[in-house]
LUMKOLPA-240389 format. One line per 3 residues: number of its first residue (from 1); their letters; for each residue x, y, z of N, C-alpha, C. Coordinates in steps of 0.02 Angstrom, whole numbers, plus 50000, padded with zeros to 5 digits. Each point is the difference from the previous one (the first is absolute). Example, Ala and Ser with C-alpha at 12.3 -4.5 7.8 and 13.67 -1.06 7.14 Angstrom:
! residues 2
1 = AS = 50660,49716,50390,49955,50059,50000,50045,50060,50000 ~ 49982,50053,49964,50042,50059,50003,49961,50055,50037 $
END
This chain:
! residues 363
1 = XXX = 47885,51001,48352,50012,50019,50069,50028,50070,50004 ~ 49993,50031,50059,50022,50069,50009,50076,50004,49996 ~ 50024,50049,49962,50072,50012,49994,50021,50047,50057 $
4 = XXX = 50046,49976,50041,50024,50041,50056,50066,50034,49983 ~ 50044,49964,49967,50065,50028,49980,50002,50004,49923 ~ 50009,50060,49973,49994,50011,49928,50059,49971,49961 $
7 = XXX = 50060,50005,50028,50060,49980,49963,50037,49947,50040 ~ 49997,49938,49976,50028,49945,50038,50041,49955,49954 ~ 50039,49955,50031,50038,49951,49962,50000,49935,50038 $
10 = XXX = 50002,49945,49963,50006,49933,50029,50061,49966,49969 ~ 50039,49965,50041,50062,49969,49977,49998,49926,50016 ~ 50007,49958,49950,50009,49929,50010,50074,49985,50000 $
13 = XXX = 50026,49975,50055,50072,49995,50011,50025,49930,49983 ~ 50055,49997,49964,50035,49938,49986,50074,50010,50010 ~ 50038,49946,49994,50072,50006,50010,50034,50041,49946 $
16 = XXX = 49982,49987,49936,50033,50033,49945,49957,50055,49968 ~ 49934,49992,50000,49955,50045,49966,49945,50022,50047 ~ 49981,50064,49996,49940,50024,50035,49952,50029,49949 $
19 = XXX = 49936,49989,50012,49948,50030,49958,49968,50057,50039 ~ 49994,50058,49969,49974,50060,50033,49940,50025,49962 ~ 49945,50009,50036,49939,50027,49970,49985,50068,50033 $
22 = XXX = 49989,50050,49958,49982,50068,50024,49928,50014,49978 ~ 49959,50021,50048,49931,50018,49985,49989,50072,50021 ~ 49978,50040,49952,49988,50072,50010,49934,50019,49969 $
25 = XXX = 49974,50060,50013,49937,50022,49969,50005,50000,49924 ~ 49947,49977,49966,49999,49999,49927,49981,50067,49970 ~ 49998,50002,49934,49982,50062,49966,49927,50018,50009 $
28 = XXX = 49957,49949,50006,49929,50012,50009,49982,49992,50074 ~ 49950,50038,50023,49980,49994,50070,49977,49929,50017 ~ 50023,49975,50057,49980,49934,50022,50041,49943,49970 $
31 = XXX = 50045,50016,49954,50042,49949,49969,50069,49999,50032 ~ 50033,49942,49998,50066,49993,50028,50050,49981,49945 ~ 50058,50030,50003,50054,49982,49953,50047,49951,50035 $
34 = XXX = 50019,49948,49964,50044,49949,50029,50058,49987,49953 ~ 50060,49999,50028,50060,49986,49961,50043,49950,50038 ~ 50023,49949,49964,50040,49947,50031,50069,49998,49966 $
37 = XXX = 50051,50000,50042,50069,49993,49976,50037,49948,50041 ~ 50051,49971,49970,50042,49952,50036,50072,50027,50003 ~ 50032,49987,50056,50068,50023,50012,50041,49942,50029 $
40 = XXX = 50066,49999,49984,50042,49953,50036,50015,50028,50069 ~ 50031,49961,50042,50007,50019,50070,50069,50027,50018 ~ 50039,50020,49950,50062,50035,50017,49984,50067,50032 $
43 = XXX = 50041,50021,50047,49982,50059,50039,49993,50062,49957 ~ 50043,50007,49949,49995,50058,49956,49933,50000,49963 ~ 49979,49942,49977,49936,49995,49965,49942,50015,50048 $
46 = XXX = 50006,49978,50062,49949,50014,50050,49994,50076,50011 ~ 50057,50034,49999,49997,50073,50007,49963,50032,49942 ~ 50009,49972,49939,49963,50026,49942,49925,49987,50009 $
49 = XXX = 49982,49942,50028,49930,49984,50012,49969,50049,50049 ~ 50038,50017,50052,49975,50048,50050,49991,50069,49968 ~ 50047,50018,49956,49993,50064,49965,49937,50002,49957 $
52 = XXX = 49983,49944,49969,49939,49997,49960,49938,50010,50044 ~ 49999,49967,50058,49944,50008,50046,49992,50072,50023 ~ 50056,50032,50015,49997,50070,50022,49974,50044,49944 $
55 = XXX = 50022,49986,49938,49976,50039,49943,49925,49992,49990 ~ 49974,49940,50014,49928,49987,49994,49960,50029,50058 ~ 50034,50027,50050,49965,50029,50057,49971,49949,50048 $
58 = XXX = 50028,49939,50000,49976,49947,50044,50011,50019,50073 ~ 49950,49987,50042,50006,50014,50072,50003,49937,50042 ~ 49969,49945,49977,49998,49938,50038,50024,49942,49956 $
61 = XXX = 50045,49959,50028,50027,49943,49965,49992,49938,50044 ~ 49974,49946,49971,49990,49937,50037,50039,49944,49967 ~ 50026,49956,50041,50034,49939,49976,49995,49947,50053 $
64 = XXX = 50005,49937,49977,49996,49944,50046,50068,49990,50033 ~ 49998,49973,50061,50061,49982,50036,50023,49932,49974 ~ 50038,49999,49946,50022,49939,49968,50071,49983,50020 $
67 = XXX = 50007,49954,50048,50067,49979,50022,50043,50059,50019 ~ 50060,50002,49973,50048,50054,50011,50000,50049,49941 ~ 49965,49981,49946,50006,50038,49937,49967,50069,50003 $
70 = XXX = 49956,50012,50049,49967,50065,50005,50047,50054,50026 ~ 50052,49980,50034,50041,50050,50035,50035,50050,49954 ~ 50034,49978,49946,50030,50051,49956,49949,50048,49971 $
73 = XXX = 49941,49974,49982,49947,50042,49973,49976,50049,50053 ~ 49990,49976,50061,49977,50042,50055,50050,50056,50014 ~ 50064,49983,50003,50050,50051,50015,50004,50052,49944 $
76 = XXX = 49992,49978,49938,50001,50048,49945,49941,50047,50004 ~ 49941,49974,50018,49940,50043,50006,50007,50049,50058 ~ 50031,49978,50054,50010,50045,50058,50049,50056,49985 $
79 = XXX = 50043,49989,49950,50050,50051,49982,49974,50048,49946 ~ 49936,49998,49984,49972,50044,49948,50004,50073,50020 ~ 50008,50043,49950,50004,50072,50014,49934,50025,50029 $
82 = XXX = 49945,49975,49973,49934,50017,50027,49976,49943,50045 ~ 49982,50015,50063,49980,49947,50046,49943,49958,49972 ~ 50008,49935,50005,49948,49953,49977,49976,49960,50061 $
85 = XXX = 49935,49986,50002,49972,49956,50051,50006,49929,49975 ~ 50047,49963,50029,50014,49932,49977,49965,49950,50046 ~ 49957,49958,49970,49963,49950,50038,50029,49931,49984 $
88 = XXX = 50030,49968,50050,50024,49932,49994,49947,49955,50029 ~ 49967,49960,49958,49940,49965,50021,50011,49925,50003 ~ 49961,49967,50041,50001,49928,50007,49970,49968,49937 $
91 = XXX = 50035,49952,49972,49976,49969,49938,49933,49965,50009 ~ 49985,49978,50061,49936,49966,50013,49941,50048,49994 ~ 50013,50065,50006,49947,50050,49999,49983,50024,49930 $
94 = XXX = 50039,49980,49950,49991,50029,49933,49995,49945,49947 ~ 49973,49943,50018,49995,49946,49952,49956,50020,49941 ~ 50024,49986,49940,49963,50016,49940,49951,49943,49984 $
97 = XXX = 49958,50012,49951,49951,49949,49978,50038,49941,49971 ~ 49985,49938,50021,50034,49941,49972,49993,49998,49924 ~ 50054,49980,49967,49998,49994,49928,50021,50062,49963 $
100 = XXX = 50011,50055,50037,50022,50063,49968,50066,50019,50033 ~ 50051,49961,49990,50063,50009,50035,50056,50017,49952 ~ 50024,50061,50004,50060,50021,49964,50028,50059,50038 $
103 = XXX = 50063,50016,49987,50031,50056,50035,49963,50065,49987 ~ 49983,50013,49937,49966,50062,49983,49931,50005,50033 ~ 49963,49944,49999,49933,50001,50030,50005,50008,50076 $
106 = XXX = 50050,49970,50030,50009,50008,50072,50015,50072,50018 ~ 50042,50033,49960,50016,50070,50012,49939,50044,49992 ~ 49959,49986,49949,49939,50039,49989,49950,49989,50057 $
109 = XXX = 49995,49939,50025,49955,49986,50055,50022,50037,50063 ~ 50064,50002,50013,50025,50038,50057,49984,50074,49993 ~ 50008,50027,49940,49985,50070,49990,49925,50014,50011 $
112 = XXX = 49957,49956,49976,49928,50010,50009,49981,49998,50074 ~ 50028,49954,50037,49986,49996,50071,50026,50062,50037 ~ 50057,50025,49977,50030,50058,50032,49957,50062,49991 $
115 = XXX = 49976,50011,49939,49962,50061,49987,49933,50001,50037 ~ 49977,49941,50020,49937,49997,50039,50013,49999,50075 ~ 50064,50003,50020,50016,50002,50071,49986,49935,50036 $
118 = XXX = 50008,49943,49966,49983,49935,50028,50060,49962,50028 ~ 50059,50030,49999,50060,49966,50023,50027,50031,50064 ~ 50027,49957,50042,50033,50022,50062,50074,49984,49995 $
121 = XXX = 50040,50048,50021,50072,49990,49996,50024,49956,50058 ~ 50049,49958,49986,50031,49959,50052,50045,50043,50043 ~ 50015,49974,50060,50045,50036,50045,50071,49995,49975 $
124 = XXX = 50031,50058,49990,50070,50004,49980,50037,50039,50053 ~ 50047,49970,50035,50034,50035,50055,50045,50055,49974 ~ 50017,50048,50043,50049,50051,49980,50067,49968,49982 $
127 = XXX = 50040,50038,49963,50063,49972,49974,50045,49974,50055 ~ 50005,50038,50056,50046,49978,50053,49976,49936,50034 ~ 49933,49992,50006,49973,49939,50029,50009,49942,49951 $
130 = XXX = 49989,50012,49936,50006,49947,49950,50072,49975,49996 ~ 50049,50045,50008,50070,49980,49997,50017,49953,50057 ~ 49976,50015,50061,50014,49957,50057,49961,49935,49995 $
133 = XXX = 49941,50003,49971,49959,49940,49990,50038,49949,49958 ~ 50038,50024,49950,50040,49954,49960,50049,49962,50042 ~ 50028,50034,50051,50049,49967,50044,49966,49946,50042 $
136 = XXX = 49942,50016,50030,49967,49951,50043,49974,49940,49960 ~ 49976,50013,49940,49975,49944,49959,50058,49956,49976 ~ 50056,50031,49984,50058,49961,49979,50026,49959,50059 $
139 = XXX = 49998,50029,50059,50020,49964,50060,49956,49938,50009 ~ 49936,50007,49988,49954,49943,50005,50020,49945,49950 ~ 50016,50020,49939,50019,49951,49949,50064,49962,50021 $
142 = XXX = 50048,50037,50029,50062,49968,50021,49988,49951,50057 ~ 49956,50019,50047,49984,49955,50055,49967,49936,49974 ~ 49955,50008,49951,49969,49941,49970,50052,49957,49964 $
145 = XXX = 50047,50033,49966,50052,49963,49964,50044,49962,50049 ~ 50016,50032,50057,50041,49966,50050,49963,49939,50029 ~ 49936,50007,50012,49961,49943,50025,49999,49943,49950 $
148 = XXX = 49992,50017,49935,50000,49949,49948,50068,49965,49997 ~ 50054,50038,50008,50066,49970,49997,50012,49954,50060 ~ 49975,50018,50058,50004,49955,50058,49962,49936,49988 $
151 = XXX = 49943,50004,49966,49962,49940,49984,50039,49956,49951 ~ 50034,50030,49952,50040,49960,49954,50058,49966,50037 ~ 50030,50036,50047,50053,49970,50040,49973,49940,50039 $
154 = XXX = 49940,50007,50027,49969,49945,50037,49988,49940,49956 ~ 49981,50012,49937,49988,49944,49954,50064,49962,49984 ~ 50056,50037,49994,50064,49967,49987,50018,49955,50059 $
157 = XXX = 49992,50027,50061,50015,49960,50060,49953,49940,50006 ~ 49937,50011,49982,49952,49945,50003,50020,49945,49951 ~ 50024,50019,49941,50022,49950,49952,50060,49961,50027 $
160 = XXX = 50042,50034,50040,50058,49967,50029,49984,49960,50062 ~ 49937,50002,50023,49980,49965,50060,50019,50034,50064 ~ 50020,50064,49996,50020,50039,50058,49938,50038,50024 $
163 = XXX = 49980,49989,50063,49937,50026,50026,50011,50054,50053 ~ 50046,50044,49988,50015,50051,50050,49939,50042,50016 ~ 49961,50018,49950,49941,50042,50012,49944,49964,50035 $
166 = XXX = 50007,49934,50010,49950,49964,50040,50013,50008,50075 ~ 50062,50022,50017,50018,50011,50070,50008,50074,50014 ~ 50036,50035,49957,50008,50072,50008,49936,50036,49978 $
169 = XXX = 49989,50059,50028,49939,50038,49982,50002,50024,49928 ~ 50061,50011,49974,50007,50026,49932,50071,49987,49976 ~ 50008,49996,49935,50067,49993,49971,50039,50065,50003 $
172 = XXX = 49967,50054,50019,50035,50064,50004,50032,50012,50068 ~ 49992,49953,50048,50031,50008,50066,50076,49991,49994 ~ 50036,50027,50048,50073,49995,49999,50023,49928,50007 $
175 = XXX = 49966,49961,50040,50019,49929,50009,49992,49963,49935 ~ 49943,50009,49965,49989,49965,49937,50052,50023,49948 ~ 50016,50064,50000,50049,50025,49952,50068,49968,50011 $
178 = XXX = 50021,49994,50063,50065,49970,50014,50002,49927,49978 ~ 49945,49964,50010,49998,49929,49980,50003,49992,49925 ~ 49963,50043,49964,50000,49996,49927,50069,50016,49972 $
181 = XXX = 50032,50051,50027,50067,50018,49977,50050,49944,50014 ~ 49992,49967,50058,50044,49944,50016,49989,49943,49951 ~ 49937,49987,49981,49986,49949,49950,50033,50018,49933 $
184 = XXX = 49998,50062,49982,50031,50022,49937,50075,49990,50003 ~ 50030,50013,50058,50073,49993,50008,50022,49927,50005 ~ 49953,49953,50003,50019,49930,49998,49987,49961,50063 $
187 = XXX = 49976,50033,50053,49985,49964,50062,49939,49955,49991 ~ 50006,49937,50019,49945,49953,49992,49981,49966,50066 ~ 50038,50010,50052,49986,49968,50064,49940,50033,50032 $
190 = XXX = 49942,49966,50008,49940,50031,50029,50012,50028,50069 ~ 50040,49966,50042,50011,50024,50068,50038,50067,50000 ~ 50051,50005,49958,50037,50063,49996,49957,50056,49971 $
193 = XXX = 49959,49984,49953,49955,50050,49972,49950,50024,50053 ~ 49974,49955,50040,49953,50018,50053,50033,50044,50052 ~ 50065,49990,50013,50035,50040,50050,50006,50073,49980 $
196 = XXX = 49985,50017,49938,50003,50069,49978,49939,50040,50022 ~ 49952,49967,50031,49939,50034,50022,50016,50052,50053 ~ 49960,50053,50001,50010,50054,50048,49936,50009,50042 $
199 = XXX = 50009,50031,50058,49944,50020,50042,49954,49943,50017 ~ 49935,50012,49992,49950,49949,50019,50002,49939,49956 ~ 50032,50005,49942,50007,49942,49956,50044,49947,50031 $
202 = XXX = 50041,50018,50051,50043,49952,50032,49960,49945,50036 ~ 49938,50015,50016,49959,49951,50035,49973,49947,49952 ~ 50014,50006,49935,49973,49954,49950,50056,49964,49963 $
205 = XXX = 50057,49989,50033,50057,49972,49965,49986,49930,49972 ~ 49963,49960,50037,49987,49932,49975,49957,50002,49937 ~ 49949,50043,50000,49958,50007,49940,50040,50029,49942 $
208 = XXX = 50043,50048,50015,50040,50031,49947,50048,49950,49968 ~ 50028,49955,50042,50045,49950,49973,49963,49954,49951 ~ 49938,49983,50016,49960,49961,49953,49982,50039,49938 $
211 = XXX = 49985,50065,50008,49979,50042,49943,50058,50013,49952 ~ 50061,50000,50025,50058,50017,49957,50028,49939,49963 ~ 49975,49942,50016,50023,49940,49965,49962,49993,49934 $
214 = XXX = 50036,49998,49945,49967,49994,49935,50050,49981,49947 ~ 49984,50015,49937,50043,49983,49944,50024,50063,49964 ~ 50020,50049,50040,50023,50065,49974,50063,49989,49957 $
217 = XXX = 49995,50022,49937,50056,49989,49953,50025,50064,49969 ~ 50042,49992,49950,50031,50058,49967,49950,50046,49966 ~ 49951,49971,49966,49949,50040,49966,49960,50040,50050 $
220 = XXX = 49984,49968,50057,49963,50036,50051,50041,50058,50028 ~ 50066,49990,50006,50043,50053,50026,50002,50060,49952 ~ 50002,49985,49935,50001,50055,49950,49935,50040,50004 $
223 = XXX = 49943,49965,50002,49936,50034,50001,49991,50040,50065 ~ 50019,49970,50057,49993,50037,50063,50044,50062,50001 ~ 50060,49995,49971,50043,50059,49996,49968,50056,49961 $
226 = XXX = 49971,49983,49943,49967,50051,49958,49941,50031,50037 ~ 49960,49958,50033,49942,50026,50036,50021,50046,50058 ~ 50051,49980,50037,50023,50041,50056,50028,50067,49976 $
229 = XXX = 50036,49999,49945,50027,50063,49973,49944,50046,49978 ~ 49949,49971,49968,49943,50041,49979,49962,50027,50060 ~ 49991,49959,50052,49966,50023,50061,50039,50058,50032 $
232 = XXX = 50066,49994,50003,50041,50053,50029,49994,50064,49959 ~ 50000,49992,49934,49993,50060,49957,49933,50034,50012 ~ 49947,49961,50003,49933,50029,50012,49997,50033,50069 $
235 = XXX = 50030,49968,50050,49999,50029,50068,50038,50067,50001 ~ 50055,50004,49962,50037,50063,49997,49959,50054,49966 ~ 49965,49983,49946,49958,50049,49965,49943,50024,50045 $
238 = XXX = 49969,49954,50037,49946,50018,50045,50025,50048,50054 ~ 50060,49986,50027,50028,50044,50051,50013,50069,49972 ~ 50026,50004,49939,50011,50066,49969,49935,50037,49988 $
241 = XXX = 49949,49963,49980,49935,50032,49990,49971,50024,50067 ~ 50008,49960,50053,49976,50021,50066,50033,50065,50021 ~ 50065,50005,49988,50035,50062,50018,49974,50059,49961 $
244 = XXX = 49991,49990,49935,49975,50055,49957,49929,50020,50019 ~ 49958,49950,50014,49930,50015,50019,49998,50039,50066 ~ 50042,49980,50048,50002,50036,50064,50021,50073,49990 $
247 = XXX = 50045,50012,49952,50023,50068,49988,49944,50043,49970 ~ 49965,49973,49951,49948,50040,49966,49937,50004,50042 ~ 49995,49960,50053,49941,50002,50043,50002,50057,50051 $
250 = XXX = 50057,50032,50008,50007,50050,50053,49947,50055,49996 ~ 49984,50027,49940,49948,50053,49998,49931,49975,50022 ~ 49989,49935,49999,49934,49972,50018,50002,49965,50068 $
253 = XXX = 50050,50015,50039,50007,49968,50066,49938,50009,50045 ~ 49970,50060,50003,49940,50007,50043,49943,49954,49980 ~ 49986,49996,49934,49945,49958,49976,50016,49926,50012 $
256 = XXX = 50062,49980,49989,50019,49930,50011,49995,49982,50073 ~ 50023,50046,50044,49994,49988,50072,49928,49993,50022 ~ 49956,50041,49971,49929,49997,50018,49970,49934,49979 $
259 = XXX = 50015,49977,49939,49973,49936,49976,50027,49942,50042 ~ 50062,50005,50021,50031,49945,50038,49969,49992,50069 ~ 49960,50048,50022,49966,49992,50065,49940,49953,49995 $
262 = XXX = 49980,49982,49938,49945,49952,49992,50025,49931,50018 ~ 49965,49964,50043,50023,49932,50018,50006,49956,49938 ~ 50059,49969,49993,50011,49955,49944,50034,50032,49941 $
265 = XXX = 50008,50066,49999,50034,50034,49945,50070,50019,50022 ~ 50050,49968,49968,50069,50016,50016,50021,50063,49963 ~ 50060,50024,50017,50024,50061,49966,50011,49987,49926 $
268 = XXX = 50025,49940,49982,50010,49985,49930,49934,49996,49963 ~ 49949,49970,50031,49934,49997,49969,49970,50070,49994 ~ 50012,50043,50049,49975,50068,49997,50031,50038,49941 $
271 = XXX = 50064,49987,49987,50032,50032,49942,49966,49979,49936 ~ 49984,49936,49994,49967,49976,49939,49932,50033,49991 ~ 49962,50006,50055,49934,50031,49996,50007,50072,49975 $
274 = XXX = 50047,50037,50028,50009,50070,49981,50016,50006,49926 ~ 50042,49956,49975,50023,50007,49931,49953,49966,49950 ~ 49947,49968,50024,49948,49975,49956,49942,50049,49994 $
277 = XXX = 49982,50032,50054,49941,50044,49998,50017,50073,50007 ~ 50064,50016,50015,50020,50069,50009,49980,50027,50069 ~ 50010,50064,50009,49984,50031,50064,49942,50050,49993 $
280 = XXX = 49980,50014,49939,49944,50046,49989,49935,49960,49992 ~ 49962,49997,50054,49939,49960,50000,49941,50035,49967 ~ 50009,50062,49977,49945,50034,49965,49985,49966,49934 $
283 = XXX = 50047,49958,49976,49988,49965,49937,49944,49949,50007 ~ 49988,49977,50062,49947,49951,50013,49946,50035,50042 ~ 49939,50008,49973,49948,50038,50037,49986,49971,50069 $
286 = XXX = 49999,49934,50007,49985,49969,50064,50047,49940,50009 ~ 49999,49973,50062,50039,49939,50013,49974,49942,49958 ~ 49936,49999,49986,49971,49947,49958,50028,50002,49930 $
289 = XXX = 50012,50060,49973,50029,50006,49933,50071,49971,50000 ~ 50038,50013,50052,50067,49973,50004,49998,49924,50005 ~ 49955,49973,50040,49994,49927,50006,49980,49969,49933 $
292 = XXX = 49957,50034,49963,49979,49974,49935,50059,50002,49951 ~ 50039,50054,50001,50058,50005,49955,50050,49945,50015 ~ 50007,49982,50064,50047,49948,50019,49974,49930,49985 $
295 = XXX = 49938,49994,49978,49972,49935,49983,49976,49961,50060 ~ 49979,50035,50053,49978,49967,50061,49924,49996,50006 ~ 49964,50040,49961,49927,50001,50005,49970,49942,49960 $
298 = XXX = 49949,49968,50026,49966,49948,49961,49965,50030,49940 ~ 49995,49960,49948,49967,50024,49940,49925,50005,50009 ~ 49968,50040,49958,49927,50008,50002,49972,49973,49934 $
301 = XXX = 49976,49939,50002,49978,49966,49939,49929,49973,50012 ~ 49951,50040,49982,49930,49982,50010,49963,50001,49934 ~ 49960,49949,49987,49961,49997,49939,49935,49964,50015 $
304 = XXX = 49944,50031,49978,49934,49971,50009,49986,49984,50074 ~ 50024,50044,50043,49987,49990,50072,50044,49949,50033 ~ 50046,49970,49963,50044,49949,50029,50071,50027,50005 $
307 = XXX = 50031,49989,50056,50069,50022,50010,50048,49944,49980 ~ 50041,50015,49952,50048,49950,49976,50066,50009,50038 ~ 50051,49965,49977,50064,50002,50035,50025,50072,50007 $
310 = XXX = 50018,50017,50061,50025,50068,50014,50071,49998,50024 ~ 50041,49954,49974,50069,49995,50024,50038,50064,49983 ~ 50049,50014,50041,50040,50060,49990,50041,49992,49937 $
313 = XXX = 50011,50055,49966,50039,49999,49939,50074,50003,50019 ~ 50042,49991,49950,50071,50008,50011,50015,50074,50013 ~ 50053,50011,50039,50020,50068,50015,50025,50035,49938 $
316 = XXX = 50014,50064,50006,50025,50037,49944,50072,49979,49988 ~ 50045,50009,50016,50066,49979,49995,50042,49950,50011 ~ 49990,49992,49939,50048,49965,50037,49993,50024,50068 $
319 = XXX = 49992,49988,49932,49996,50030,50024,49988,50014,50048 ~ 49982,50092,50061,49960,49989,50057,49967,49935,49987 ~ 50029,49942,49948,49998,49931,50021,50046,50002,50054 $
322 = XXX = 50000,50054,50026,50052,50014,50045,49979,50056,50044 ~ 49939,50009,50014,49979,50054,50043,49993,49975,50071 ~ 49974,50045,50043,49992,49979,50070,49937,49959,50006 $
325 = XXX = 50004,49939,49979,49942,49956,50002,50012,49942,50045 ~ 49947,49968,50020,50006,49943,50045,50032,49941,49965 ~ 50006,50004,49933,50032,49945,49964,50075,50008,50001 $
328 = XXX = 50027,50056,50028,50071,50005,50008,50029,50060,49965 ~ 50052,50028,50029,50037,50055,49971,50058,49972,49960 ~ 50027,50041,49953,50056,49976,49960,50060,49983,50044 $
331 = XXX = 50018,49937,50004,50057,49980,50039,49988,49999,50074 ~ 49939,50010,50021,49984,50001,50072,49942,49953,50014 ~ 49997,49973,50060,49940,49962,50019,49941,50045,50005 $
334 = XXX = 49940,49973,49993,49940,50041,50002,49995,50036,50066 ~ 49998,49964,50054,49999,50029,50067,50036,49953,50046 ~ 50038,50027,50047,50030,49956,50049,49947,49974,50047 $
337 = XXX = 50015,49947,50035,49950,49970,50043,49985,50045,50059 ~ 49937,50016,50008,49979,50044,50054,49947,49963,50040 ~ 50014,49984,50065,49949,49966,50039,49938,50042,50006 $
340 = XXX = 49943,49968,49992,49937,50036,50003,49947,49952,50025 ~ 49983,50006,50063,49951,49955,50029,49930,50011,49973 ~ 49990,50059,49967,49934,50015,49973,49997,49987,49925 $
343 = XXX = 50052,49967,49973,50002,49989,49928,49950,49948,49977 ~ 49993,49995,49934,49950,49954,49972,50019,49927,50013 ~ 50065,49985,49997,50021,49930,50013,49985,49981,50072 $
346 = XXX = 50017,50045,50047,49986,49986,50070,49924,49992,50012 ~ 49961,50043,49966,49927,49996,50008,49974,49933,49974 ~ 50027,49977,49944,49978,49935,49973,50017,49943,50048 $
349 = XXX = 50059,50004,50030,50020,49948,50047,49954,49999,50061 ~ 49982,50060,50024,49956,50003,50058,49931,49972,49984 ~ 49976,50016,49940,49934,49974,49980,50001,49924,49995 $
352 = XXX = 50056,49974,49971,50005,49927,49994,50003,49966,50068 ~ 50035,50033,50047,50005,49971,50067,49936,50002,50039 ~ 49956,50047,49982,49937,50007,50036,49947,49952,49975 $
355 = XXX = 50012,49966,49944,49950,49955,49973,49996,49936,50043 ~ 49942,49973,50008,49995,49937,50037,50030,49943,49960 ~ 50025,49949,50035,50030,49943,49963,49947,49965,49959 $
358 = XXX = 50020,49968,49944,49951,49965,49958,49969,49941,50037 ~ 49937,49988,49986,49965,49945,50032,50021,49935,49967 ~ 50009,49948,50040,50023,49935,49971,49945,49971,49956 $
361 = XXX = 50023,49966,49948,49953,49967,49954,49973,49936,50031 ~ 49938,49987,49990,49969,49937,50024,49993,49953,49942 ~ 50019,49940,50012,49997,49949,49948,49935,49961,50004 $
END
């Protein structure tokens, strides 16, 4: 195949060891020289590896996006004295021939693909966007952890026969919290527990009295105490993250405000969108490219004139498993409910209503 880049390198990334293949012009015309070395992943050793690449005159370096392990290597390459074109590629795009799997062979395969210009680099946000993205993604993880802890609390109450969440909308309401704390403190009278209800919950006192009657014991009190303390800790961390995110969002206030004008996109969801895709849209040639990167486009799988399953792939990230997709933003609902009389669901209902009633069966 035609050689587009004369001096390239391919890196197979691991946690402790990386394999690096350098391909440069050989001594004879039309021949290629290949050298493979392995390095450990300590940062000082990575700096020595970068120095070797610079000495070899390498201009383009490719490596797979392998978990979190690519980041130290990527940062070391970006700090090179001589600028290097670093391509972080999707592992699905560089699969090697089955049966020929080793770190050295993978690195050599990456280098061969690179020199022929057959690889596309993944989207890597600027440093300031990537730093804020860490905050929004961590916030998502904490929200998920808090939801899981509430579910564990519900299981403890269910084991005790206490059905507060069958009457209250959630165990996170103030009324439910007061009842659980009273149970922990030793109150067992269902009527007194029901009297702790607030607001609209006061209209359900009879149901609450039935829901609070159970076999709540000492072990249940210990477990509920631990779960409530953990929930409070997570809520405090989420609040601190919210404050920090609001502070770092100030330079992007115009873009966030513009996104928030879209029906169904809240300000918090707009923040997540900004920090997943950035504000420089020149990185995506068209809106279709952005939708494809987010994993929203159906697949194109045709063989012998037959179209096979074209389900959408998983998003990039967490990743933007965490992008602005209809499957949901990190820690945010996909879209808030927006009435739309012209929507597909409404259209289906109208079509169903317009159908004539079924004809009765004759026996």
